[in-house]
C-alpha positions in Angstrom: 170.8 21.1 29.6 172.4 20.8 33.0 175.9 21.9 34.0 177.8 22.1 37.3 179.6 25.3 37.8 181.6 26.8 40.7 179.9 29.9 42.2 181.8 32.3 44.5 179.7 33.1 47.5 180.8 35.9 49.8 180.4 34.7 53.4 181.3 37.8 55.2 183.7 40.7 56.0 186.2 40.6 58.8 188.5 43.4 59.4 187.7 44.9 56.0 188.6 41.6 54.2 186.0 39.7 52.2 186.3 35.9 52.5 184.8 34.2 49.4 183.8 30.5 49.5 183.4 28.5 46.3 180.4 26.2 46.1 179.1 24.0 43.3 175.9 24.9 41.6 173.8 23.1 39.1 172.8 25.3 36.1 169.9 24.2 33.9 168.7 25.8 30.8 165.6 25.0 28.7 163.4 26.3 25.9 159.7 25.5 26.6 157.0 25.7 23.9 154.0 27.4 25.5 150.7 26.7 23.7 147.0 27.2 24.3 147.0 24.5 27.0 148.9 25.1 30.2 152.4 23.7 30.0 154.8 23.2 32.9 157.5 25.9 32.7 159.3 25.9 36.1 158.7 23.0 38.5 158.1 23.7 42.2 161.3 23.5 44.1 162.8 24.9 47.3 166.3 24.3 45.9 166.5 27.2 43.5 169.1 29.7 44.2 168.1 31.8 41.3 166.0 31.5 38.1 165.0 33.7 35.1 162.4 33.3 32.4 162.4 35.3 29.2 159.6 35.6 26.6 161.7 35.6 23.4 158.7 36.2 21.1 158.6 39.6 19.3 154.8 40.1 19.7 153.0 37.3 21.7 152.3 37.7 25.4 152.8 34.6 27.6 150.5 34.1 30.6 152.0 32.6 33.7 150.2 30.9 36.7 149.2 27.6 38.2 148.1 24.5 36.4 144.7 26.0 35.5 146.2 29.2 34.0 144.4 30.8 31.0 145.1 33.8 28.9 142.4 35.7 30.8 143.5 34.7 34.4 147.3 34.5 34.0 150.1 36.9 34.8 151.0 38.6 31.5 154.7 38.4 30.5 154.8 40.6 27.4 157.0 40.0 24.4 160.6 40.5 25.4 160.0 40.7 29.1 162.0 38.8 31.7 160.9 37.5 35.1 163.4 36.3 37.7 163.6 35.0 41.3 164.7 38.3 42.8 161.0 39.1 42.6 161.2 41.8 39.9 160.7 42.2 36.2 161.4 45.1 33.9 158.1 46.6 34.9 158.5 45.9 38.7 156.0 43.0 38.9 156.7 40.2 41.4 156.4 36.4 41.5 157.3 34.1 44.5 160.2 31.7 44.1 159.5 28.0 44.5 155.9 28.0 43.3 155.1 25.7 40.4 154.8 27.8 37.2 152.9 27.1 34.1 152.6 29.0 30.8 149.9 29.5 28.2 149.3 31.8 25.2 146.1 33.0 23.6 146.9 31.4 20.2 149.8 29.7 18.3 152.9 28.6 20.2 155.5 30.8 21.8 159.0 29.7 23.0 160.0 30.8 26.5 163.6 30.5 27.6 164.4 29.4 31.2 167.6 29.2 33.2 167.8 28.2 36.8 170.6 27.6 39.3 170.2 25.0 42.1 
């Protein structure tokens, strides 16, 4: 789902006064079913202002990486963990904004929730 929203961006402080500027941003949300074959989760883009990915599963780990990601080579996003574009997760791991991102699981299918702002 895509929606336009107004986002307040603080441009600076002059004489102790903050001057906000409203800008339009496109917010997109998606639920992606990650299976045993690499599935596109977050397309490559230099337009992201912010994004977050959450593994909603109660027990399955999702593995993240490039198009050839596997459960033995991927970055593990444990059940309930979140990864976002400020470069941190709940456990302090990092991932670079703008890289194409794929997901895979060792077995079954796990739904991953995604939200990004462009």
